[in-house]
N, C-alpha and C positions, 0 to 999 in steps of 0.2 A: 130026722135031726142029722144024722151022720151025712147025708147028702147036702144039706144045708150048710152044714160046719165046712164040708168039702169045698163047696162053691165059694163061700166067703174067703177060705184061705187062698184058693187059686186067684180070687180077684186081688187079694192084697200083694200076692207075688207079682202079678202083671203091673200094678201100680209102681212096686219097687223097681221094677225092670225098665220102667218108661224113662226116656232121656228127659234130663231137667229142662226146664223152660229157660229161653234165652234170658230173660229177667234175672234167674237164679244162679248163671254161669259166673264164675269168678273173673274178675277184671285183671289184666295184666298190663304192667307198664312196658309200651312198646319202646321207650328209650329210658333204660334205667339209670344213665348217667345225666339226664335232664339236659340242664344249659352248661354242664361241665365240658370242658375242652379237652377230648380224649387225646388228641395230638399233642398236648401239652405235657402229657405223662413221659418222664424219663423212661429209658430202655429197661433199666433195672431200677425197680422201685426201692430196694434195700441195698444200698451199696455198704457191704459190711467193713471195708478198709477205706476209711476217708483220708484222703491226702493233704488236704488244706490245713497248714500249719504243724504237719507232721515232720519229724527227722527220721533219717535211716542211716545206719552205719553198716557198710559193706565190708566183707573180707573175701577176696577172689583169687583164684589161681589163674595165671595167664599164660598162654602160649602163641607162638607165631602160627598164622593161619596160610601165609604166603611165604616160602622161603627161597631166598634167592641162593645166596652163598653160606648163609649162617641160619641156624635154628635158635629159638628162644624159648625159655620157659622163667617163670618168676612169679611174684605175688604183688597184689595191689590192695590198698586200703582207701576207701573213699567215704565221703559224708555227703548226704544230700537233704535240702531243706526245701519243702514246697510252700511257696507263696500262695497259690491257689490250689484247686483240685486238679489242675492239669500243667501247671508251670512251676519250676524248681529250679535250685542252683545246685551243681555238683562239683566237689573238690576232690580230687583225687591223686594219689601219689603212689609210686612202686618201684620195683626193681626188676631187672631181667637179666637172666645169665645166657650168653650166646655161646654158640660152638659152632665150627665150621662144619658144614653138611658135606655128604658123600659126593655132591655134584662136584666139590672142589678137591677133596682130599682122595677121591677113589681112583683106582687104576686109569679111568678114562676122564677124570677131571682135570682141570687145569694144573694143579699142582702135581697131581699123579703123573701126568705126561711130563711135566718138566722135570721130575725126579728120574724119570726113565730116560729123558734125553742127557741129563747130567751124567748118569752113569755111563754113556757112550762117548760124552765130551766133557770129563770133568774140568778142563780148563775154562769152559765158557758156561758156567752153571749160575743161573739166576731163578730162583723159585718164587720170586715175589710176583703174582699176578697183578697186570695193569688192567683192573676191572672197576666199573662205576658200582657203587653201592657196596664195595668190599669193606663194609664195617660191620660192628655189631652194637646192639642197643644195650645200654646199661641201666638207665633210670628214666622213669617218665613223671612228670608233674604237670596237670591240667586243672583249668577251671572252665567249666562248661554249663551252659544253659540245657535243662532237660525239660522235655515236653511230652506228656503222658495222656494223650487223647482218647486211648482205647481201654476200657475196663469191662472184663465179662466174667462169666461163670461157666463151668462145665461139671456137668454131673457124670462121675465116673461110675460109681456103684450105688443104685438106690438113691439114697438120701445124702450120699458123700458128694459135696460140691467143692470143686477147686476154683478159688478166686485168682484171676490173673490179670496182669496190666502190662500193655505194649508201651514202650517209650522210645523216643529218639534223643540224640546228644549232639551238640554242636558247641564248639569252644576253641581254647588256645592254651599253649603252656610252652614248657621247655623240656628238653631231653638231653641224655648225655649219651655219647658214642665213643668206642675206642676201635682202633686200627690195627688189625694183625699185620705184622710182619712176619714172613716166611723165610728161615734161613736154613741152609743145608747143612747137615752134620758131617763131620770128617769122614764118617763112614757112611756112604749113602745107602749101604744095605739096610742101616736102621732107620732109614725114612728121612724125617725134617722136625725142625723145632718150630715152634710159633710164640713169637713176643708181642706184647700188645703195648700200645701207647693210646692213653686217655686224651680225647679231644676237647675242645670247649664246648660249653652247653650251647644248644642250638634251638631256635624257636621253632614251633610248629603249629599248624591248626588241626583239630580232631574232628571227626564226624563218625557217628555210629548210631546203633539201635540195640535194643534188647527186651528181654521178657522177664516177668517176674510172676512166680507162681507162690501164693501164700499157703503155707502149710500148716502154719500155728498164727494165733491172734497177733504175735510180733514177730513171727520168723517167716522169710521168703526165700526160695530158691531162685538164683538169678543166672541168666544166661545173655551175654552181649558179644557184640563184634564193634571194635574201634579201629578206625584208620588214622594214622598219623602221617600227615604231608608236610613237607619241608622242602626247602631249597639246600643244594648240596654243590660242591664244586668237585670237579674231575679233570685231571690232567691228560687230556687226550694226546697220545704220542702217535703220530702217523708216520708211516715208512719215509725215511730219509727226510724228515722235517723236524723242526723244533717243536716242543710239548705246546700245546694250546689249552690254557684254562677255560673249562666250559662250566656254566651254571646251569642246572637242571633241576626239574622237579622230580622228588621221589617219595617214597612212602613205606610205612610198616603197617600191616594188618594184623592185629591181635584179636584172639579169642579169649573171654574171661568167664569164669564159671565159678559160682559160689554162694554165699548166704548173706542176707540181708537182714539187720535187726532193725526193728521199728520201735520208736518211743516218742 
């Protein structure tokens, strides 16, 4: 009896270990999407921050990125409305406070060298530089089209994902300038004085681009660069000749950093 039971148990184990018949094998769908066009899927299936119909209010700190004779710092307030997911209108306005750079005022600068010359020849003393772009930006107001074609996500730590958007800007506006006038003091050992004359507003074209990183549902960090391009006049004074007024294209390049509130 024991041998018979043992044989039956071994037979049952062999049956259990035998591979299943082809007819009993599960059927798998080799095309899980069926007739669905996979290429039609967007790159990001769930875009958390939808731009279409959204408004944004930005508060930015700005500083000059390329300094010729003056450096600038200031602030900017702007408003953006998106007509579609990628196209919107941006209105901005801000101020800038300029100061003469060391390139001009330092011992080796144009004014510094003129001061040294005046100490040697006080009778023939003129500290005013004859330089193009010897002006300072005071305010900026622009209306621009904004195009934001790129939206993405970056996983920083585990499940923490940062949503970001890259955009470009092109538009036009007006800006204010002031022109420094450098005057020598009665005692040149004390240096020089600078007086300013505000000039008439001038039109400009503006181009730039930036990046937004959303840190909350309605708050984003922004960083962008904008260039202001405009026509200016310069009195070119050649040696032993009359001054010649020259029209030329010049620019300011400003970096802007701050926050953007979405509503």
